[in-house]
C-alpha positions as CSV (number, residue, x, y, z in Angstrom):
1,M,-135.9,71.0,-41.1
2,R,-136.9,70.2,-45.0
3,V,-134.1,68.3,-46.2
4,F,-132.8,67.7,-50.0
5,L,-131.2,64.8,-50.6
6,T,-129.5,63.5,-53.5
7,G,-128.8,59.7,-54.0
8,A,-131.7,59.2,-52.0
9,T,-132.1,55.6,-52.8
10,G,-128.7,54.2,-52.9
11,F,-126.5,52.5,-50.5
12,I,-125.8,55.3,-47.9
13,G,-129.0,57.8,-49.2
14,S,-131.5,54.6,-48.3
15,A,-129.9,54.9,-44.9
16,I,-129.9,58.5,-44.6
17,V,-133.7,58.5,-45.0
18,P,-134.6,57.0,-41.9
19,E,-131.8,58.3,-39.9
20,L,-133.9,61.7,-40.8
21,L,-137.1,61.3,-40.8
22,K,-136.7,59.6,-37.1
23,A,-135.1,63.1,-35.8
24,G,-138.1,64.7,-37.0
25,H,-136.7,65.9,-40.4
26,Q,-138.8,66.1,-43.3
27,V,-136.9,64.7,-46.9
28,L,-137.2,65.2,-50.2
29,G,-135.4,62.9,-52.4
30,L,-133.7,62.7,-55.7
31,T,-134.8,59.9,-58.1
32,R,-134.8,59.6,-62.1
33,S,-137.2,56.3,-61.7
34,D,-141.1,55.6,-60.9
35,A,-139.5,52.8,-58.9
36,G,-137.2,55.0,-56.9
37,A,-140.4,57.5,-56.5
38,Q,-142.3,54.3,-55.0
39,A,-139.3,53.4,-52.9
40,L,-139.2,56.6,-51.2
41,A,-143.0,57.4,-50.6
42,A,-142.7,53.7,-49.2
43,A,-139.5,55.4,-46.5
44,G,-142.3,58.0,-46.2
45,A,-140.3,60.6,-48.1
46,Q,-141.4,62.8,-51.0
47,A,-139.5,62.2,-54.1
48,H,-138.3,65.0,-56.8
49,R,-137.5,64.1,-60.0
50,G,-134.2,64.7,-61.5
51,S,-130.6,63.4,-61.9
52,L,-127.1,64.9,-61.7
53,E,-127.3,65.2,-65.4
54,D,-129.7,67.8,-65.1
55,P,-128.5,70.8,-62.8
56,D,-131.8,72.6,-62.9
57,S,-133.5,69.7,-61.4
58,L,-130.5,69.9,-58.9
59,R,-131.5,73.5,-58.0
60,A,-135.2,72.9,-57.9
61,G,-134.9,70.8,-55.1
62,A,-132.2,72.8,-53.6
63,A,-134.9,75.4,-53.5
64,Q,-137.2,73.6,-51.9
65,A,-135.0,72.7,-48.6
66,D,-133.5,74.2,-45.6
67,G,-130.6,72.1,-46.0
68,V,-129.6,69.8,-48.4
69,I,-127.5,66.4,-48.1
70,H,-125.2,65.3,-51.4
71,C,-124.6,61.7,-51.6
72,A,-125.4,60.9,-55.2
73,F,-122.2,59.4,-57.3
74,D,-121.8,57.6,-60.7
75,H,-120.4,54.9,-59.2
76,D,-119.2,53.4,-62.7
77,F,-115.6,53.3,-61.7
78,S,-114.3,52.6,-65.5
79,N,-115.0,56.2,-66.1
80,F,-113.9,57.8,-62.7
81,A,-112.3,61.1,-63.6
82,A,-115.3,61.8,-65.8
83,N,-117.4,60.8,-62.7
84,C,-115.8,63.0,-60.2
85,Q,-116.0,65.9,-63.0
86,K,-119.8,65.4,-63.3
87,D,-120.0,65.6,-59.5
88,S,-118.0,68.9,-59.1
89,R,-120.8,70.5,-61.2
90,A,-123.6,69.0,-59.3
91,I,-121.8,70.7,-56.1
92,E,-121.9,73.7,-58.6
93,A,-125.4,73.6,-59.0
94,L,-126.4,72.7,-55.8
95,G,-124.5,75.6,-53.9
96,S,-125.7,78.1,-56.7
97,A,-129.4,77.7,-54.9
98,L,-127.9,78.2,-51.7
99,A,-125.9,80.9,-52.1
100,G,-126.4,84.1,-49.4
101,S,-128.7,81.8,-47.2
102,D,-127.3,80.1,-44.2
103,R,-129.1,76.5,-45.3
104,P,-126.3,73.8,-45.1
105,L,-124.9,72.1,-47.7
106,V,-122.9,68.9,-47.2
107,I,-121.1,67.3,-50.0
108,T,-119.6,63.8,-50.2
109,S,-115.7,62.8,-50.8
110,G,-113.1,60.7,-49.9
111,T,-111.0,60.1,-46.9
112,G,-108.2,60.0,-49.3
113,M,-108.1,63.8,-49.6
114,G,-107.1,64.1,-46.3
115,A,-103.7,62.3,-46.9
116,P,-100.4,63.9,-45.9
117,G,-98.4,61.9,-48.0
118,D,-96.3,60.7,-45.9
119,G,-98.0,57.2,-44.4
120,R,-99.6,58.8,-41.7
121,P,-103.2,58.5,-41.6
122,A,-105.4,61.1,-43.3
123,T,-107.0,63.8,-41.1
124,E,-109.9,66.5,-41.3
125,D,-107.6,69.3,-41.6
126,V,-105.3,68.2,-44.5
127,F,-106.8,68.7,-48.2
128,N,-104.0,67.1,-50.4
129,L,-104.5,68.5,-54.2
130,D,-101.5,66.1,-54.9
131,H,-103.3,63.0,-54.2
132,P,-103.7,61.0,-57.3
133,N,-107.8,60.8,-56.5
134,P,-109.7,62.7,-58.7
135,R,-112.3,62.8,-56.5
136,S,-110.2,66.1,-55.4
137,A,-112.9,67.6,-57.7
138,S,-115.5,67.5,-55.5
139,E,-113.3,69.2,-53.1
140,I,-112.7,72.0,-55.1
141,A,-115.8,72.7,-56.1
142,G,-117.3,72.7,-52.1
143,A,-114.2,75.1,-51.7
144,A,-115.6,77.5,-54.7
145,A,-119.1,77.1,-52.8
146,L,-117.8,78.0,-49.8
147,A,-116.0,81.2,-51.2
148,A,-119.2,82.4,-53.1
149,G,-121.3,82.3,-49.2
150,V,-122.7,78.6,-49.7
151,N,-122.4,76.8,-46.1
152,V,-120.7,74.0,-47.0
153,S,-119.0,70.8,-45.2
154,V,-117.7,68.0,-46.8
155,M,-118.2,64.0,-45.7
156,R,-115.3,62.0,-46.7
157,L,-116.2,58.6,-46.8
158,P,-114.2,55.0,-46.5
159,Q,-115.4,51.7,-47.5
160,V,-118.8,52.1,-46.3
161,H,-120.2,48.3,-45.8
162,D,-123.0,46.0,-44.5
163,P,-123.2,42.6,-45.0
164,V,-124.3,42.9,-48.8
165,R,-122.2,46.2,-49.8
166,Q,-118.5,47.5,-48.9
167,G,-117.2,50.2,-51.2
168,L,-114.8,49.1,-53.5
169,V,-114.6,45.5,-51.8
170,T,-117.4,44.9,-53.2
171,Y,-115.6,44.9,-56.4
172,M,-113.0,43.1,-55.4
173,V,-115.2,40.3,-53.9
174,A,-116.6,40.2,-58.0
175,I,-113.1,40.1,-59.4
176,A,-112.2,36.9,-57.0
177,R,-115.5,35.5,-57.9
178,E,-114.9,35.9,-61.7
179,K,-111.0,34.7,-61.8
180,G,-111.2,32.2,-58.7
181,L,-108.3,34.2,-56.7
182,S,-108.9,36.4,-53.9
183,V,-105.9,38.5,-54.7
184,Y,-103.6,41.1,-52.3
185,V,-100.6,43.5,-53.9
186,G,-97.2,42.5,-52.6
187,D,-97.3,41.6,-48.9
188,G,-101.0,43.5,-48.5
189,L,-100.1,46.0,-45.9
190,N,-102.2,48.5,-47.2
191,R,-104.7,49.5,-45.2
192,W,-108.2,51.0,-46.1
193,P,-110.4,52.9,-43.5
194,A,-113.7,51.3,-42.9
195,A,-117.0,52.1,-41.5
196,P,-121.0,50.7,-41.2
197,V,-123.1,52.3,-43.5
198,L,-125.8,52.9,-40.0
199,D,-123.0,54.9,-38.6
200,V,-122.0,56.9,-41.3
201,A,-125.9,57.9,-42.1
202,R,-126.5,59.1,-38.4
203,L,-123.2,61.2,-39.0
204,Y,-124.8,63.0,-42.0
205,R,-127.3,63.8,-40.1
206,L,-125.3,65.4,-37.1
207,A,-123.2,67.4,-39.8
208,L,-126.2,68.7,-41.2
209,E,-127.3,69.6,-37.9
210,R,-124.6,71.2,-36.8
211,A,-124.1,73.1,-40.0
212,Q,-119.8,74.5,-39.8
213,A,-119.5,76.0,-42.9
214,G,-116.1,74.7,-43.7
215,A,-116.0,71.6,-42.1
216,R,-114.8,68.6,-43.3
217,Y,-115.8,64.9,-41.4
218,H,-113.9,62.0,-41.6
219,A,-116.9,59.0,-41.3
220,V,-114.1,56.4,-40.4
221,A,-114.8,53.5,-37.7
222,E,-111.7,51.6,-38.6
223,E,-108.5,53.4,-39.2
224,G,-107.3,50.9,-41.1
225,V,-108.1,47.3,-42.6
226,T,-105.5,45.3,-44.2
227,A,-105.8,44.6,-48.1
228,R,-104.3,41.0,-46.6
229,Q,-107.1,40.6,-44.3
230,I,-110.4,41.8,-46.5
231,A,-108.6,39.5,-49.4
232,E,-108.0,36.1,-46.7
233,V,-111.9,36.8,-45.6
234,V,-113.1,36.8,-49.2
235,G,-111.4,34.2,-50.3
236,A,-112.7,32.1,-47.4
237,G,-116.2,33.3,-48.2
238,L,-116.0,32.4,-52.1
239,K,-114.0,28.9,-51.0
240,V,-110.8,30.4,-53.2
241,P,-107.4,31.1,-52.7
242,A,-106.2,33.8,-51.2
243,V,-102.6,35.3,-52.9
244,S,-99.8,38.0,-53.4
245,L,-99.7,39.3,-56.6
246,A,-96.4,41.4,-57.8
247,P,-97.1,45.1,-58.3
248,E,-96.3,44.6,-62.1
249,E,-99.1,42.2,-62.2
250,A,-102.0,44.0,-60.4
251,A,-103.2,45.9,-63.8
252,A,-104.0,42.3,-65.5
253,H,-105.6,41.2,-62.4
254,F,-107.9,44.1,-61.0
255,G,-108.1,46.2,-64.2
256,W,-109.2,49.6,-63.3
257,M,-108.9,48.4,-59.7
258,A,-105.5,48.5,-59.7
259,M,-104.9,52.1,-59.1
260,F,-106.9,51.6,-55.5
261,A,-105.4,47.6,-55.4
262,S,-102.1,48.6,-53.5
263,L,-103.1,52.4,-51.6
264,D,-102.3,52.8,-48.1
265,M,-105.3,54.9,-47.5
266,P,-105.2,54.8,-43.4
267,A,-107.5,57.8,-41.9
268,S,-108.4,59.0,-38.5
269,S,-111.9,61.0,-37.5
270,A,-110.6,61.8,-34.1
271,W,-111.5,65.5,-34.6
272,T,-114.5,64.2,-36.3
273,R,-115.7,62.4,-33.2
274,Q,-114.7,64.9,-30.7
275,T,-116.5,67.7,-32.5
276,L,-119.8,65.8,-33.4
277,G,-120.1,63.3,-30.5
278,W,-119.8,60.8,-33.1
279,S,-118.9,57.2,-31.6
280,P,-119.9,54.1,-34.3
281,T,-121.2,50.9,-33.0
282,G,-121.5,48.7,-35.7
283,P,-120.1,45.6,-36.9
284,T,-116.4,45.6,-38.3
285,L,-115.6,45.7,-42.2
286,I,-114.4,41.7,-41.5
287,A,-117.7,41.2,-39.6
288,D,-119.6,42.1,-42.7
289,L,-117.7,40.4,-44.8
290,Q,-117.7,37.1,-43.0
291,A,-121.8,37.6,-42.2
292,M,-122.2,37.8,-46.4
293,D,-123.9,35.6,-48.6
294,Y,-121.3,34.6,-50.8
295,G,-123.9,31.9,-52.9
296,V,-121.4,29.0,-52.9
């Protein structure tokens, strides 16, 4: 299969490229820069110049492909809601090039979209439009594409990690480094799901190959790691205290991250594992945080 991959030079995309190539697929990777094109060529992929802000470039890439994986996202979380809307427009553009065919489109969302809102873990059969996370825009766009005849499925991500990057935890590390405190909110028992990046890359490939229209997959290896566990291992790595802050103090400490810091977001992947035969084998989030070079 010739696969158009957005986010091909990013954290997750750069792991998906070799996963696809190893399975015998060809990769056409979206990039906006010469450096990105060189990195893709070195990895054995072909570069397609464009960006999320250029819908024509997205349509052109999708038109050349037998299937599309869309994992690009603008990770400026200080402008998160606007970037979720930008993702919605990108999905619309990609879908318009695939409508009426059986060529698969795998888009990306967050596991929070499957949270039922009563404390139970998020599941693949739930789409909670009342969830406060504006990433719902991506799944709304996916549903519109599905209704328009696109073979679209959704990959919902937790905190994806290796010893260098760990999703939102990366920003918590930066705040702890800056402020000299590794903080959790209240008792710190709120949970974040997680998965190693190589296991996530394999799941994207499996979802593309299965091409099950309307399916939602949870790339979850660990159902929930507590914020206190995360803060304590980050504190140990940075050699700073791990402390609790009251909820009313979170905004001043975390800034834009405060909206995420106290969220309880457990998520299940039981249906995904059964359906795609996916069994993650990589390190835990805590193990990768312990293996990280904190430079202290």
